[in-house]
C-alpha positions in Angstrom: 0.0 0.0 0.0 1.2 3.5 -0.8 1.5 5.9 2.1 -1.6 8.1 2.4 -1.2 11.6 0.8 2.4 10.9 -0.1 2.3 13.9 -2.5 1.7 16.2 0.5 4.6 14.7 2.6 6.5 17.1 4.8 10.3 16.7 4.6 11.9 19.3 6.8 15.0 21.0 5.3 16.6 21.2 8.8 16.2 17.4 9.3 18.0 16.8 6.0 20.8 19.4 6.4 21.3 19.2 10.2 20.7 15.5 10.8 20.7 12.9 7.9 23.3 14.7 5.7 25.3 16.3 8.5 28.9 15.1 8.8 29.0 16.6 12.3 25.8 15.4 13.9 26.5 12.7 16.6 24.1 10.2 15.0 23.5 11.6 11.6 27.2 11.7 10.6 27.1 7.9 10.0 24.1 8.3 7.8 25.8 11.2 6.1 28.8 9.1 5.2 26.6 6.5 3.6 24.6 9.0 1.6 27.8 11.0 0.6 28.9 7.8 -1.3 25.7 8.2 -3.4 26.5 11.9 -4.1 24.3 13.6 -1.5 25.6 16.3 0.9 24.5 19.2 2.9 25.1 21.4 -0.2 22.6 19.4 -2.4 20.1 18.5 0.3 17.3 19.6 -2.1 18.3 16.8 -4.6 18.1 14.3 -1.7 14.6 15.6 -0.9 13.6 15.4 -4.6 14.8 11.8 -4.8 12.9 10.8 -1.6 9.8 12.1 -3.2 10.4 10.6 -6.7 12.0 7.3 -5.8 10.9 6.3 -2.3 7.5 7.8 -1.6 6.1 6.0 -4.7 6.9 2.6 -3.1 4.7 0.6 -0.8 4.7 1.5 2.9 4.4 -0.9 5.9 2.7 0.2 9.1 5.1 -0.5 11.9 3.7 1.0 15.1 1.2 3.4 16.4 1.9 5.6 19.4 0.3 8.5 21.1 1.8 10.7 18.5 0.5 8.9 15.4 1.1 6.0 13.0 4.6 5.2 11.8 5.4 3.7 8.4 8.5 2.3 6.9 9.3 2.4 3.2 12.2 0.3 2.0 13.5 0.3 -1.6 16.2 1.2 -4.1 17.5 4.8 -4.3 19.8 6.0 -7.0 22.0 8.9 -6.1 23.6 11.6 -8.2 26.7 9.4 -8.6 24.5 6.8 -10.4 25.0 4.2 -7.7 21.8 2.4 -6.4 21.5 1.1 -2.9 18.7 -0.2 -0.7 17.5 2.3 1.9 15.0 2.3 4.7 13.0 5.5 5.4 10.7 6.1 8.3 7.6 8.3 8.2 4.8 9.3 10.6 1.3 10.6 10.2 0.7 12.5 13.4 -2.6 12.4 15.1 -4.9 15.0 13.7 -2.9 15.3 10.5 -3.5 13.6 7.1 -0.1 13.6 5.6 3.2 11.9 6.3 6.3 13.5 7.8 9.8 12.3 7.2 11.6 11.0 10.3 14.8 9.4 9.0 16.6 7.4 6.3 19.4 4.9 6.6 21.0 2.0 4.7 19.2 -1.3 4.6 21.0 -4.2 6.1 
């Protein structure tokens, strides 16, 4: 099943630049090193966002847990970066209670 309202997904710029693609974030730096091999960086965060929308949000999502905050989903699949390299990634999304669109939480290598 596709995630509900994927076309309206919120992907916060700060989450991409200051976390997932940040080479200095305590946790994000490990993810940033992985995504850097695909050609993504803080400088081209907007390409990463575009690829999440065009390559990942079109794939099937799996409900993983519901909390007091909302329903979480995982979308796993291939992502091709600016270098042309394709890898399997895992992305996590949430639809918060009272909202009707997904929000990006994180992305990391599968496996």
